[in-house]
N, C-alpha and C positions, 0 to 999 in steps of 0.2 A: 620633431615637435619642439616648440619653444620651451625654455625653462619655466618652471612655476614661479610666478612673482610672489615672493614671500616677504611680508613686512612684520617686524617685531617692534613692540613698543615697550621701552624700558622705563621703569618707575624712577630710577635715579641713575647717575653716571658714576656712583661710588663703587667700592668693592663690597659685594655682599653676595648672598646665596643666589638671588635672582639674577644678578649681573654675571656671576660666574657661569650659571646655567646658560644664559643667553650667549655668552662668549664662546662656550664650548660648542654649542649648536652652530654658531656662525663659522667656527673654525673647521668643523668636521662634516657639515652637510655638503654633499657633492655639488660643486659649482656648475657642473653641466646639467644638473637637474633643477637647481634652485637659483633664482636671481634674487639675492637677499638685500634688503634695506633695513636699517634700524633707526627708529625714532628715539632720540635722547632728549631729555628735558634741559640739559645743559652740557657744557664741555666738562670733561672729567677723565678719570682713568679708563672707564669703559669706552668712551668715544675714541680716545687715543689708541687703545689696544685694537679696536675694531678697524680703524683706518690702517694700522700697520699690516693687517692681514687682507687688506683690499676690500673691505666691506663699505658700502655706501651708507654714510651716516647723515641723517637729517636732524638738525637741531629744532626742537619744537617745545617751547615752554608751556606747561599746563598748570594752572593754579591748583592748590590743594583742595579747594571746595569748588562746587559747580560754577562754571563761568559760561554763560550762553555764547559769548564772543569767542572763547577758546573752542567751544564745541563746533561752532560754525566754521572756524578756521580749519579744524581737523577734518570736517566733512569735505571742505573744498580740497584739502591736500589728498585725502583718500581718493577722491574722484580723479585727481591728477595722476596719482601713482598707480591706481587701478590694481591693487594686489588681488591675487587669487586666494591667498590665505593671509589672515592677519592674526598674530598671536600676541597677546598683551600679558604684562607681568605686574602684579601688585594691585591692591584694591582700587587705588585711584585710576590707574591706567585701564584696568579691567572695565570700570564703569564708563569712562570716556570712549574707549574703543568699541564696546558693545553698542552704545547708543549711536555714535557717529558711524560705525560700520554698517548698521542696519539702514540708516538714512542714505548712506553713500552707495548702498547696494553691493557691499563686499560679499562675495559668494560664501566664504568660510571664515567664521570668527571663533577663535579659541582663547579662552580666559584661563590664565595659569595662577594657581594658588600655591605660594611658597611658605605661607605661615597662616595660622588662624587669626582672624580679626580680634578674637578675645585676648590674644597675646600682644597686640600692638600697644605700645606705650602712649596711649592717647586718652583724652578726656571721655567721660561717658556720653556726653552730647555728640562729640565727633564720632565715637564708635557707633552710636545709633544711626547717624547719617550714613556711615560706611555700610552698616548692615542693610539699610534700605537700598543703597546703591548695589550691594551684592545681590539682593533679590532681583533687581532689574537686570543685572548682569546675567544671572542664571537664566532668566526668561529669554533674553535676546541672543545669547551665545549659542553656537552649535555644539560646543563641547567645553566642559570644565575639566581642566587638566590639573591634577593634584600630584605633588611630588612624594606623598606618603599616604599610606592607608589611614593613618590617624586623622589627617586633614580631610580626607574624603568622608570618613564616618562623622566627623564633626560637622561638616557641611550638610550631610544628609539629615542629621538630627535637627539642625537648625532651620533648614529650608523646606523640609517635607516635600521635596521634589523627586522626580523620577531618577533613581540611581543610575539608570542606563545612560544618562547624559553626563555622568561623571566618570572619568577614567584616571587610573593611577599609573604613572610611569615614574619609577624611582630614579633619583639622581645617580649618575655614574662617575667613575674616576678613571683617569688615564693611568692604566697599570704599567705602562712603559716609562712615563715621566716620573711616576712615584714607585720606583723599584729599588728595594734595599740592596740588591745585588750590584747596581750600577751607580747609585747616588751616594756621594761621599759628603758627610757633614763635618769633616775635620776642618775644612777651610773656614766654616762659620765659627767653629769654636776658637780657632786661632785669631780670627778677626776681632773677636770680643775678649781675647786674653784668657780663655778658659782652658784648663788642663783637660787631657783626654779622659781622666777619671773623675772629673768634677760632676756631681749629681746635678742634672739639668732638667727642670720642668719647663714646659712651654704652653702658652695659650696664644692662639692665633685668631684674631677677629676684630671687628670694629668695636671701639670702646663706647658701648651704649649700655644702659641698665640691663637689657635683655641678656647680655652675654655673661653676666655674673662675675666680672673681674674683681669686684669688691669681696665676694665670698672667697675667691682664691687667695687674695691678700690676707684676709682674716685667717684662713687656714694656714697660711705661710708661717705665722707666729708659732703654731704648734709643730709644723713640719721642721722648722729651723731648730727647735729645741731637741728634736730627735736626730736630725741630720744637719749638723752645724755648717757644713761646707756647701749646702744646697744653693743653687742659683735658679732664678725664674726668668725665662725669656718671654717678654710681653710684646707680641708682634702685632702691629696695627696702629691705628690712630682713631680719633673720634672725639665727640664732645666731652667725654669724661676724662680725657688724658690728664689735664692739669690737676683735677681732683684726685685721680689715682696716684699721681706722682707725690702730691702733698700727703696723701694717706700713708703711702709707703714711708715717707720721711718721718711723719709723726709717730709711726709705730716701729721706728728703727729697723726698717726693712730695706732702706735704699741701698745698703751695701750688697744685697743679694738680688736686687731687681734690675733687670736689663731692659729698658724701654727702647726697642729697636726702631720704632716708627714703621711706616709702610715698607714692605719688602716684596720684591718680585721673585726671589729665589726660594719659594716655599718648599720645594722638594729638599733642597740643601738644609734649610732650617729644620725640617722634620728629621732629616738624617742626623742632626746634631743632638736631638733630644733623647732623654731617657724615658720620660713620661709625658704624655700629652693630656692636658686638662681641658675639659669642656663643661664648665660649671653653669651652663646657660639656664635661665629661667623659662625660656621657651625656644623651640626650634621647629623647623619643618623637617627636612632631612639634610643635615649639615654636610657640606662638602669637606670641611676640615676633618670631620670624623672619618669619612671615606678615605681621605688622603693619608691620615695617620694609620688607618688599617692597612692600606696598600703598602705603606712603608714598613709594616711589621712592628709598629710602635704600640706599647701598652697604653691604654686610654682609661682615664677616670672621667666619666660623664654623668650628667644628671638624667634621670629617667623622665624625659619629657617628649611628648609627641612622637615623631618618627624615629627617635634615637633607639627606642626599644625594639623597633622593627629591624634594626641593622645589627645590633650586638646583643649577646646574651650575657647576663651578669655572671661573672666567675669563669666564663668560657672564652669569650673574645674581648671582654673589657670588664671593668668594675663600674657598676651603676649605683648612684646614691640619689636620694631625693633632692630636689632643688632647695636652695636656701638652708643647707645643712653644712656649714664650714667644718664642723668637727668630724663628720663622717667623711667629708671630702679629704681632710687632712689624714685621717687614719688609712684610707685607701691608698693615697699617694705614698705615705710612709712605708706601707707594706710592700709596694712595688719597688721603691728605692732600695729597701733593705733586703729584698728577696729577688735578686737578678734572675734566678732560674725561673721563678714564677712569672716574672715580667716577660722574659723571653718566650715562654710557652703561650702566654696570652697574645703577644705580638704575632707569633707565627700562626696561631689559629685565626687571628684577625685578617692576616694577609690571605690565607686560604679562603676565608669567607668573602673577601673582596673579589678574589678571582672567580669564585663560583657565581656570585649574585650581583656584583656592582661594577662590572666593567663598563667603560664609557661606550664601547662599541654597541653593547646591548641597549643602552639608553638611546643612542642615535638611531639605531634600527627601529626601535619601538616608536619613536617620534615620527620617523619616515612612514612607517606603516599607518600610523594614525592620520597623517597628512593625506596619504593615498586614499584611505577609506572615506575621509571627509570630503575630499575633492570629488570622488565618485558620487557621493550623496548630494553635494552642493551643485554639481553639474546637472544632476537630474532635476533638482529644484529649479535651477535657472531655466532649463528647457520647459518645465511646467509653466513657469511665469510667462515665457514668450508665447507659448501655445494659448 
């Protein structure tokens, strides 16, 4: 039998949860079973990484709002590529893919939700348009795939649609790549001139309002007062970088903030940290949280969306409400000053990652979904021909 033609549509070519998910699938899905192509809206880190592992990348720019011309171009492209399964990521791509996929006769259409539309940093007018597009997406897709139960429940409440059309497959982490027994963070510390015993907090993520970098810097004033030698490694880039650098300087924090820019060696970065901070205002089910857990690192995170499905407060992490820098600071200080407690939380987090969040489980669940949908889609195609 020929491999299943699988087409993924990426919302951006940057580093983010949806892009990480897509890359992991591309890297781990069996090549003898799936002939994979990925549609990227532009060149970027994602397209570069996909090409390195031999994935066929198609550049296809799609406007933020509805463009009939772009829709027609996408329909023509789908008729040329003739995918058996098409899986899209993000509100914009979900809308275009569902609409174009139905007109092009794609047998199976999967729309993936990585975050709630109510957590998008957009205007109320644009959100209303996205919500309208989401309702159309729901009607035209064969399956809505959510990466967290919280996202599925949010969608069910808002759409009043059949829950059977929604499936949850939680994100997974590569437990071998993020293994505290084999990953050494000392090289990262040496590269940034940090001593072995320097207390080091880390935040990893795109610098956008959603990720809560400002709250961590606000908390850092209080943390520094209790732990004067503390350093914070801020890993990533984004539109708020200049603003955050200025904020750190204005609050006399620049001496303890290390802005690393984009890094590919995330396991080694995690290995260097004493505490991982995730002060997000919203999340789906963040890979950074899973990676920190796999590395056995104590985490202080905000209690948002899928985060509470992954960790238990006081058992596998500390959870605080979003936008509470004081509570964030207190939790981080506790872990920096109580290394035994930090070690206990980290070890429990690693065990939880091994039990529930391995990457192999995620890949297997996605493959099972594909097989079930193909069987259903094939039956539908035969009915149409008859």
